[in-house]
C-alpha positions in Angstrom: 111.7 78.8 210.3 111.5 82.3 211.7 110.1 80.9 215.0 112.8 78.4 215.2 115.5 80.9 214.7 113.9 83.3 217.2 113.7 80.5 219.8 117.4 79.6 219.3 118.5 83.3 219.5 116.6 83.8 222.8 118.2 80.7 224.4 121.7 81.7 223.3 121.2 85.3 224.7 120.2 83.9 228.1 123.2 81.6 228.1 125.5 84.6 227.4 123.8 86.7 230.1 124.3 84.0 232.7 128.0 83.8 232.1 128.8 87.0 234.1 127.2 86.3 237.5 128.0 82.5 237.4 131.6 83.1 236.4 132.1 85.6 239.2 130.4 83.5 241.7 132.6 80.4 240.8 135.7 82.6 241.0 134.8 83.7 244.5 134.2 80.0 245.6 137.5 78.7 244.3 139.5 81.7 245.4 138.4 81.1 249.0 136.2 84.2 249.2 133.1 84.6 251.2 129.7 83.7 249.7 126.2 84.1 251.1 126.1 80.3 251.7 129.1 80.1 253.9 127.3 80.7 257.3 125.0 77.8 256.4 127.4 75.4 254.7 130.8 76.0 256.4 129.9 73.7 259.3 128.9 71.0 256.8 132.2 71.4 255.0 134.2 71.2 258.3 132.2 68.1 259.3 133.2 66.4 256.0 136.9 67.3 256.5 136.9 65.9 260.0 135.1 62.7 259.0 137.5 62.1 256.1 140.6 63.2 258.1 141.4 65.9 255.7 143.5 69.1 256.5 141.8 71.8 254.5 144.8 74.1 254.9 147.2 71.6 253.2 148.2 72.7 249.7 149.0 70.1 247.0 151.4 70.2 244.1 150.3 68.6 240.8 151.2 65.0 241.6 149.7 64.7 245.2 146.6 66.5 243.7 146.3 63.8 241.0 146.9 61.0 243.4 144.1 62.3 245.7 141.8 62.5 242.7 142.6 59.0 241.5 142.3 57.3 245.0 139.0 59.1 245.7 137.6 58.1 242.3 138.8 54.5 242.8 137.0 54.2 246.1 133.8 55.6 244.6 134.1 53.3 241.6 134.2 50.3 243.9 131.2 51.5 245.8 129.2 51.9 242.7 130.1 48.5 241.4 129.2 46.9 244.8 125.8 48.7 244.8 125.0 47.6 241.3 125.9 43.9 242.0 123.8 43.7 245.3 120.8 45.8 244.5 118.4 42.9 244.8 119.3 42.8 248.6 119.2 46.5 249.1 116.1 48.7 250.1 114.1 51.0 247.7 113.5 48.3 245.2 109.6 48.4 244.8 109.8 46.8 241.3 112.0 44.0 242.5 114.9 44.5 240.1 117.3 41.6 240.1 121.1 41.4 239.9 123.1 43.1 237.1 125.6 41.3 234.8 129.1 41.9 236.1 130.4 43.2 232.7 127.5 45.6 232.6 128.1 46.8 236.2 131.8 47.3 235.4 130.9 49.4 232.4 128.3 51.4 234.3 130.5 52.1 237.3 133.2 53.2 235.0 130.9 55.3 233.0 129.4 57.3 235.8 132.6 57.8 237.9 134.2 59.3 234.7 131.3 61.7 234.0 130.5 59.9 230.8 127.2 58.4 231.8 127.2 55.9 228.8 124.3 53.5 229.4 124.2 50.0 228.0 120.9 49.4 229.8 117.5 50.9 230.1 117.3 52.5 233.6 113.5 51.9 234.2 114.0 48.2 233.5 117.3 47.4 235.1 117.9 49.6 238.2 116.2 49.9 241.6 115.6 53.2 243.1 118.5 52.7 245.5 120.9 52.0 242.6 119.5 55.1 240.7 120.2 57.2 243.7 123.5 56.0 245.0 125.1 54.5 241.9 123.8 57.0 239.4 122.8 60.3 241.0 125.5 60.3 243.6 128.4 60.0 241.1 126.7 62.6 238.9 127.6 65.0 241.7 131.1 63.7 242.5 132.3 63.1 238.9 131.2 66.7 238.0 132.9 68.0 241.0 136.0 66.1 240.2 136.3 67.6 236.7 135.5 71.1 237.8 138.2 70.8 240.7 140.8 69.7 238.2 139.9 72.4 235.8 140.2 75.0 238.6 143.6 73.5 239.6 144.8 73.8 236.0 143.8 77.5 236.2 145.8 78.0 239.3 148.8 76.4 237.6 148.4 78.7 234.6 148.3 81.6 237.0 151.8 80.7 238.3 151.1 78.8 241.5 152.9 75.5 241.8 150.5 74.6 244.6 147.3 73.7 242.7 145.1 73.8 245.8 143.7 71.0 247.9 141.6 68.4 245.9 139.4 67.5 248.9 138.5 71.1 249.5 137.8 71.8 245.8 135.7 68.6 245.6 133.7 69.5 248.7 133.1 73.2 247.9 132.1 72.4 244.4 129.4 70.2 245.6 128.2 72.3 248.5 128.5 75.8 247.0 127.6 75.1 243.4 126.1 71.7 242.4 123.8 71.1 245.3 122.2 74.5 245.7 121.4 74.8 242.0 120.3 71.2 241.6 117.9 71.5 244.5 116.2 74.7 243.1 116.0 73.3 239.6 114.7 69.9 240.7 111.7 71.7 242.4 111.2 73.7 239.2 111.2 70.5 237.2 108.6 68.9 239.6 106.3 72.0 239.1 106.7 71.5 235.3 105.5 67.9 235.4 108.6 65.8 236.0 107.9 63.0 238.6 109.5 62.7 242.0 108.3 59.7 243.9 109.4 56.6 245.7 106.3 54.7 244.5 106.9 51.8 242.2 105.4 51.3 238.7 101.7 51.5 238.1 99.5 49.6 235.6 96.8 51.7 234.1 94.0 51.3 231.5 94.7 53.2 228.3 92.0 55.2 226.4 91.1 52.0 224.6 90.0 50.5 227.9 90.8 47.0 229.2 90.4 44.3 226.5 88.2 41.5 227.4 89.0 38.0 226.1 86.4 37.2 223.2 83.8 34.6 224.2 83.1 31.5 222.1 79.8 31.8 220.4 77.7 29.0 218.8 77.8 29.0 215.1 75.2 26.9 213.2 76.9 24.5 210.9 74.9 22.5 208.4 75.8 18.7 208.3 76.1 17.2 204.8 72.9 15.4 203.6 73.5 11.9 202.3 71.9 11.1 198.8 68.2 10.1 199.1 68.0 11.1 202.7 65.3 13.5 204.0 66.6 17.0 204.9 67.1 17.7 208.6 64.8 19.9 210.4 67.6 22.2 211.6 71.3 22.4 211.7 73.1 21.4 214.9 75.0 24.2 216.6 78.8 23.8 216.8 81.0 26.0 219.0 83.6 28.0 217.1 87.1 28.0 218.5 87.9 30.6 221.2 89.8 33.6 219.8 93.0 34.6 221.9 94.0 38.2 222.0 97.4 38.9 220.6 100.0 40.5 222.8 99.7 43.7 220.8 95.9 43.8 221.4 96.4 43.3 225.1 99.0 46.0 225.3 96.6 48.4 223.7 94.3 48.1 226.7 96.9 48.3 229.6 100.2 50.0 230.2 102.8 49.9 232.8 104.1 53.3 233.8 107.4 53.5 235.5 108.2 56.3 237.9 110.8 57.3 240.5 112.9 60.2 241.7 113.3 61.5 238.1 113.4 65.2 238.8 116.4 64.8 241.2 118.3 63.2 238.3 117.3 65.5 235.6 118.6 68.6 237.4 122.1 67.3 238.2 122.5 65.3 235.0 122.4 68.6 233.0 124.0 70.9 235.5 126.9 68.6 235.9 127.0 67.8 232.2 126.5 64.2 233.1 123.9 62.9 230.6 122.4 59.5 231.1 118.7 59.2 231.9 116.3 57.6 234.3 114.5 56.2 231.2 116.0 54.5 228.2 114.5 57.2 226.0 116.4 59.9 228.0 115.3 63.4 227.6 112.9 62.4 224.8 110.8 60.7 227.4 107.9 62.9 228.5 108.5 62.2 232.1 112.1 63.6 231.7 111.3 66.4 229.4 107.5 67.0 229.2 107.3 70.4 227.4 109.3 73.0 225.5 110.0 75.0 228.7 111.8 72.0 230.3 113.7 71.5 227.1 115.0 75.1 227.3 115.8 74.8 231.0 117.8 71.6 230.3 119.8 73.4 227.6 120.5 76.3 230.0 121.7 73.9 232.7 124.0 72.2 230.3 125.6 75.5 229.2 125.8 77.2 232.6 129.1 75.9 234.1 131.2 75.2 230.9 130.6 78.8 229.5 130.9 80.5 232.8 134.2 78.8 233.6 135.9 80.6 230.9 134.9 83.9 232.5 136.1 82.4 235.8 139.5 81.8 234.2 139.8 85.5 233.1 139.0 86.7 236.7 141.4 84.2 238.4 144.2 84.9 236.0 143.3 88.6 235.8 143.4 88.0 232.0 139.8 88.7 230.9 140.7 89.6 227.3 142.5 86.3 227.1 139.4 84.6 228.4 137.1 86.3 225.8 139.4 85.2 223.0 139.0 81.6 224.1 135.2 82.1 224.6 134.7 83.4 221.1 136.7 80.8 219.4 134.6 78.2 221.1 131.4 80.0 220.4 132.3 80.4 216.8 132.7 76.6 216.4 129.5 76.1 218.4 127.4 78.3 216.0 128.9 76.7 212.8 127.9 73.3 214.1 124.5 74.6 215.2 123.8 75.8 211.7 125.0 72.4 210.1 122.6 70.5 212.5 119.6 72.8 211.8 120.0 73.1 208.0 120.7 69.3 207.8 117.5 68.5 209.6 115.4 71.3 208.1 116.2 70.1 204.5 115.2 66.5 205.4 115.7 63.5 203.3 115.6 64.2 199.5 114.4 60.7 198.9 111.3 61.2 201.0 110.7 64.6 199.5 110.8 63.1 196.1 107.8 60.9 196.9 105.6 63.6 198.0 106.4 64.4 201.7 106.1 68.1 202.5 109.8 69.3 202.5 108.9 72.1 204.9 108.5 69.6 207.6 112.1 68.6 207.4 113.4 65.4 208.9 110.9 64.4 211.7 112.1 60.7 212.2 113.2 60.2 215.7 112.1 63.7 216.9 109.7 64.9 219.4 107.2 67.2 217.7 106.7 69.2 221.0 110.2 70.6 220.6 110.3 71.3 216.9 113.3 71.5 214.5 114.9 74.5 216.1 115.1 73.4 219.7 116.0 69.8 218.7 119.0 71.1 216.6 120.0 73.3 219.5 119.8 70.4 222.0 121.8 68.1 219.8 124.5 70.8 219.4 124.5 71.7 223.1 124.7 68.1 224.5 127.7 67.3 222.4 129.4 70.7 222.8 129.1 70.7 226.5 129.8 66.9 226.8 126.5 66.2 228.5 125.2 63.3 226.5 121.6 63.7 227.2 119.4 63.5 224.1 115.9 64.9 223.3 115.9 63.1 219.9 117.3 60.0 218.5 120.8 60.9 217.0 120.6 57.7 214.9 117.8 59.3 213.0 119.6 62.5 212.1 120.4 63.1 208.5 124.0 62.2 207.6 125.1 65.9 207.3 123.4 66.8 210.5 125.2 63.9 212.3 128.4 65.5 211.5 127.6 68.1 214.3 127.5 65.7 217.3 130.3 63.5 216.0 132.7 66.3 215.0 132.2 68.2 218.3 133.0 65.0 220.3 136.0 64.3 218.1 137.4 67.8 218.5 136.3 67.8 222.3 137.2 71.4 222.8 134.0 73.4 222.1 133.3 74.5 225.8 133.3 70.8 226.9 132.2 69.9 230.4 133.5 71.4 233.7 137.0 72.3 232.7 137.4 69.6 230.0 136.7 71.9 227.0 139.0 74.8 227.9 141.8 72.3 229.0 141.7 70.7 225.6 141.6 74.1 224.0 144.7 74.9 225.8 146.3 71.9 224.2 145.6 73.4 220.8 146.8 76.8 222.1 150.2 75.4 223.1 150.5 73.5 219.8 149.5 76.7 218.0 152.0 79.0 219.5 154.7 76.2 219.0 154.0 76.0 215.4 153.8 79.8 215.0 157.1 80.1 216.8 158.7 77.7 214.4 157.4 79.7 211.5 158.8 83.0 212.7 161.9 81.6 214.3 161.1 82.6 217.9 160.8 80.6 221.1 157.1 80.3 221.6 155.5 81.8 224.6 152.0 81.4 226.2 150.6 83.5 229.0 154.1 85.0 229.5 155.8 81.7 229.9 158.2 80.0 227.4 156.9 76.9 225.8 159.6 74.3 225.6 160.0 70.6 224.9 158.4 69.4 228.0 155.1 71.3 227.5 155.0 70.4 223.8 155.5 66.7 224.5 152.9 66.5 227.3 150.4 68.5 225.2 151.0 66.3 222.2 150.5 63.2 224.2 147.3 64.5 225.7 146.1 65.3 222.1 147.0 62.0 220.5 145.4 60.0 223.3 141.9 60.9 222.0 142.2 59.7 218.5 144.3 56.7 219.6 141.5 55.4 221.9 138.8 55.9 219.2 140.6 54.6 216.2 142.5 51.7 217.9 139.4 50.3 219.5 137.4 50.7 216.2 140.1 48.9 214.3 140.3 46.0 216.7 136.5 45.6 216.6 136.3 45.7 212.8 139.4 43.7 212.1 138.6 40.9 214.5 134.8 41.2 213.7 133.8 41.3 217.4 130.1 41.7 218.0 129.4 43.1 214.5 126.0 41.4 214.7 125.2 44.0 217.4 125.3 46.8 214.8 121.8 47.1 213.3 122.6 49.0 210.0 125.0 48.0 207.3 127.4 50.1 205.2 128.5 53.6 206.2 125.6 54.1 208.8 126.7 51.1 210.7 130.3 52.4 210.6 129.0 55.8 212.0 127.2 53.9 214.8 130.5 52.2 215.9 132.4 55.6 215.5 129.9 57.4 217.5 130.1 54.9 220.4 133.8 55.0 220.9 134.0 58.7 220.2 131.3 59.4 222.8 133.1 57.2 225.4 136.5 58.7 224.7 135.1 62.2 225.0 133.3 61.3 228.2 130.1 62.5 226.6 127.8 59.5 226.9 125.2 60.1 224.2 124.5 57.2 221.8 123.8 57.0 218.2 121.7 54.0 219.0 121.2 51.3 216.5 124.0 49.3 218.2 123.7 46.9 221.1 126.5 47.8 223.4 125.6 45.3 226.2 128.0 42.6 225.3 131.2 41.6 227.2 133.5 43.2 224.5 131.7 46.4 224.3 131.3 46.6 228.0 135.0 46.0 228.8 136.4 48.0 225.9 134.1 50.9 226.5 135.1 51.0 230.2 138.7 51.1 229.3 138.2 53.9 226.7 136.2 56.0 229.2 138.7 55.7 232.0 141.8 56.4 230.0 140.0 59.2 228.1 139.2 60.8 231.5 142.2 60.4 233.7 145.3 60.3 231.4 144.4 63.7 229.8 143.8 65.3 233.2 147.1 64.0 234.7 149.1 65.2 231.5 147.5 68.7 231.5 148.0 69.2 235.2 151.6 68.3 234.7 151.7 71.0 231.9 150.2 73.6 234.3 152.8 72.7 237.0 155.6 73.0 234.5 154.4 76.4 233.4 153.9 77.5 237.0 157.5 76.8 237.8 158.8 79.1 235.0 159.6 82.8 235.3 157.4 85.3 233.5 159.1 86.5 230.2 158.8 90.3 229.7 156.9 91.3 226.6 158.9 92.7 223.7 158.1 94.0 220.3 158.4 90.4 218.9 156.2 88.8 221.4 153.1 87.2 219.9 150.2 88.1 222.0 147.8 85.4 222.7 144.7 87.5 223.1 142.6 89.2 220.5 141.4 88.4 217.1 144.7 87.5 215.5 145.5 84.7 217.9 141.8 83.7 217.9 142.3 83.0 214.2 145.6 81.1 214.8 143.9 79.0 217.5 140.9 78.2 215.2 143.2 77.4 212.4 145.2 75.1 214.6 142.1 73.2 215.6 141.1 72.8 212.0 144.5 71.7 210.7 145.5 69.4 213.5 142.2 68.3 214.9 139.8 68.1 212.0 142.4 66.6 209.5 143.2 63.9 212.1 139.6 62.6 211.8 138.6 63.5 208.3 139.4 60.1 206.9 137.0 58.3 209.5 134.3 60.9 208.9 134.6 60.3 205.1 133.9 56.6 205.6 130.9 57.3 207.8 128.5 60.3 207.6 130.1 61.9 204.5 129.9 58.6 202.5 126.3 58.1 203.7 125.3 61.6 202.6 126.7 61.0 199.1 124.9 57.7 199.0 121.5 59.3 200.1 121.9 61.9 197.2 122.5 59.0 194.8 119.3 57.3 195.9 120.5 54.8 198.6 119.8 54.6 202.3 121.1 52.2 205.0 
């Protein structure tokens, strides 16, 4: 246990130390300052602008910014769908992958363009290398850049600028100045640590058991019956025994097909861009995606790098660093609480297994990779759902019920750092609602960042908040009430309920991790999931950019004795309380029907 806690502490300290240089660098990039990459990459940026017919000097207000984002994403969505549907005719297909079901292609295109990276397929058995590169890795750059660009535009609005920047410039500079350089360096590091990077196809190898030979028929002497009164025969005549046929499991023990590909390229950007997904169906639990503890730590650091640093960037761009640290520590507090829940839940294990003699010190090892241990697995589970990445290094379906509260609850709240801008934008929703409720209690007009919060901002923030539970609960209700594809859920009772809850929550939060135990590759789950992902992504962005524009157009209100400051420990407590009262209570009933009910059932001696 001490080793686990030490390992967790070291990783958290490194994450915190990386916040300062990364946050300053991103502030320089988005403020238009000079970076050491500019002499090399400015010509690349300018070539992209000329090719796309973009005027990089043109500033955009909130609606043109949103429109540019929506049109760009729509074009990329159509490209992804076309690539997936025609992969059998495209190059880089050494394993001869065939066409993809249109419903699955629709879901996959929606998933990767929205930065969700939900997968209703196994990548190594479904996609060609061309599809992996241009329908998976390519949108992992552009969807991450889209989210970060909108997050920075939101910061500009909070800073008082009605011109939120130029979406095309923000998208391009995010890719060329942040995502591409870091991904290139870390991909090389991953290759050095044992992650494959090759265009060669799958290879069949003999395992340690060696190739199995088909058993040869042997002659077995069989004595013929001797009639009564007859003389005994001199010898029994040999009769051939039937030929034994190896079973499929016996044959599989002798040979194995190993799939490969440009895995390192995907692993670097899927974590840096908080994308998720995986080259292999087992995701980061697969030894080719995450071969050793060091790669596991590196993947966690990449997940945390941009979401945590962006809060510091906000403080620099708004010249409100104390405000930024208030947001940071509220998020960090929730993160640490959920990390403790995940670790303790897994470390205590299953009491039913402990009762029959299993060593309780081992904790819950089902669905875990022993090379990572309990500590790093719990940290990965917490990080991938706090930073909305969706990558997994253990099977979340195998978590104990109380530990499963961590990933589900973090995605339901969707404000604990989040991805590139998503987390703090959602936290601003709670901040606006918090100052509104506090203002009502003390009889003052609420203010936030020196601007009056009035009916327009409260309505927009409320709509953005309500969209998340509406998507999750409405589609769950439709699925259960109409009994659509319930045979796809592998577990009965509250665990099966949790599987369905996790799926729609992951999609609405644009996380992409899966509880597993549910077959999502059906027409209903593919179509409904795509709708949830797209609405969950774009509606909240549009509403919150409208909020930022509305605040930017207002005059700064001078501080008085009665002004409630939105920085420091007092407001941090108000903000955390608002999250718990509004956010947690919204979802408590559905949690009670899933993991909470399962935990009590397990204590009573029943599992599902």
